[in-house]
C-alpha positions, 0 to 999 in steps of 0.5 A, a space after each residue: 500499499 502506497 500513501 498520498 505522499 508516495 510512502 509505502 506503510 512499510 517506509 512509515 513503520 521503518 520511520 517509527 521505529 526509527 524515531 522510537 530506537 532514536 528517543 530511547 538512544 539519546 534519552 533513555 530510559 524512558 516510558 511510553 509515555 514519554 516517548 509518545 510526545 518525544 516522537 510525535 507518535 500516538 500512544 498506539 503507535 508507540 505501543 505497537 512499536 515498543 512491542 515489536 522493539 522487544 519481541 526483537 530484543 532491541 528493547 528491554 525493560 530498566 525499572 520504573 517510575 512513579 507517575 502522577 496519581 497512577 501506577 508506576 511507569 516502566 521505563 525502556 532502553 536498547 538493550 546493549 546486547 543485541 548487536 555491536 559494531 567495530 570501530 577503526 582508526 587508520 590513524 598516522 602512528 598506529 591502528 586502533 580497532 574497538 569493538 562497541 556494544 549498541 551502547 557504544 561500551 567498549 568490550 575489546 580493543 587492539 592497538 598496532 603501531 606504524 614504526 617510522 623508517 625516516 629513509 622511506 617514511 611513506 613505508 608505515 602506510 603500505 596498504 598491505 602492511 594496514 589492511 594486515 593489522 586492520 585485519 588481524 585487530 578485527 579477529 582480536 576484539 571478536 575473539 577476547 570479547 567472544 562476539 560472534 560474527 552474526 552480532 556485527 552491525 557493521 565495521 566503521 574505517 577512519 583513514 587520513 584522505 578523501 574518500 570516493 565511492 564506486 560501484 565496482 569497489 566500493 570506498 577508495 581512498 585518496 590519501 596524498 600525504 600518506 602515498 595512497 592513490 585511489 586505494 581501494 581499501 573497501 575490496 581490499 578489506 572484504 578480500 583480507 578480513 574473515 567476515 561474512 559478506 553481509 557485514 557492512 563497510 563504512 569508510 570515511 575520512 577520519 576528520 568527519 568520524 572525529 567529529 560524528 563522534 564529538 557531536 553525538 556525544 561530546 563537546 559538540 553536543 546541543 551546537 547547531 553547527 561546529 568545527 571540529 579540528 584534528 591535529 595528528 602528524 598531520 591537520 584535518 578538519 570536519 564541518 557540521 552543520 546538522 547535530 545528527 548529520 555525518 558533516 563534511 570533511 575538509 582539507 583544511 590542513 592544505 589551507 595556505 597560510 604562506 605563500 611560496 611557504 615551506 614544502 608540505 607533505 602533499 608537495 605543495 609549498 605553504 600549507 597549515 600542515 607544513 606549520 602545525 602538523 605534529 610531524 611538521 612541528 618536529 622537523 622545524 625544532 631539529 632544524 632550529 636545533 632542538 634535540 628530539 629524542 632519538 628513535 621516539 615515536 611522533 606521540 613521545 618526541 612530540 611530548 619531549 618538546 613542549 615539556 622543553 619549552 614548558 617545562 615544569 621546574 619553574 628554575 629550568 630554563 625553557 628550550 629556547 628553539 622550541 618555544 620559538 617554533 611553538 609560538 610561531 605555530 599558535 600564530 598560524 593555528 590562530 589564523 586557521 582558525 580565524 579563516 574556519 570563523 569566517 568561513 562557517 561562522 559557527 557556533 563551536 570550533 572543537 580540537 581534537 586528535 593526538 597531537 590536538 590534545 597535547 598542544 591545546 593542554 599547553 597554548 589553546 588561550 594563545 590560539 583563541 586570542 591570534 584567532 580573535 585577532 585574524 576573524 571578523 569581530 562579529 562571529 569571533 564574538 559568537 564562536 566558542 574554541 574549545 577542546 574536545 571531549 572524547 579523547 584519543 579514541 573519539 575516531 574509533 567510537 565516531 567509525 563505530 557510529 557510521 553502522 550505528 546509525 544506519 541500522 538504526 535509520 533502518 528501523 533497526 533492521 539488519 543490512 542485507 547483502 548488497 552496496 550501502 548508500 554513502 552515508 545513513 539517512 538518519 537524521 532526514 528520515 526524521 526530519 520527513 518523518 515529523 514532516 508530514 
């Protein structure tokens, strides 16, 4: 049966299930009585949908609360063990794999470092190596948690670079800074990882998955618009104009901040990343005479640089080279933030990524002052620049959200063994249902 607006009864039932699951996920535990006003559904529709979801094991009772003059109301919540997702962060220093239940509680994790050969820096991103590490990590977390693949709703993967999609290969990664040229990552993972063909892969830019996580569960909650920036070896960003939407990845790190400036990893000159990425910061420190720990990875070396510039011992003289590089970097970042303010006029700019967490703790206030100098006064007065709150796991959490959001958009139905859409239709599905 088709309604006047072109929807079938099946479409309407799916949308009703999505609305209930969404409210239980973000507001639960809650009662059937409260679900009516929250979803716009009639009490009968709520009862029918809840009965289906309980029968399928997706929703369970979670105690009761007193009502005004009546019987206690039973509370409902999403059943944590009714499904699970894997989030993968293909970072620039390590590959992190985490297994989550339906409420995004971590069940198991695995980490694999990406070692650096100074003579061949791109070797650590060799595609076969990365695919092998992901394969090993997925097998490890499933084995550690004792989870059967039948419970798996999907695998989300955050990667550096631009992600395109083709009918033949699925997600294809263009990671110019790591030497990936049209890498058919989804096809390679399907061929290498021992998972059922029906398990979908959601592969997207790592800054984008970071933004998704911060908007759903972190410092972005309550904001209508935000830019979430990721600092690691390189620099990336995600602009979000819909709190429940996936956002849009920005190659912000390759914004030109100095004409004919330093050579960037991408091959161009004067990119923000050539001044503010952790790899560039350490290189500039060494060029200025700094002594980074020999053989240390980037995270350890950046920690040492910050400790040298801002010694904990007040009697110790700061490393002049490290301090000068970091102060110059703060101004470059302030100019870059000012560009984001002028271009997008967001309510918030949030800082994340392993290097962002270290740098922000030291001189975020200085960066804010520079951002005010470089941004227009009106939007600058209305933006909050803050640290993200989800820590180093934000990319994997955001990656796991991708299959979760698709699952909810399907009304809690598992996908068929067919190519998935580019992005889950979570937010648009809910808005369309409410409009009609």
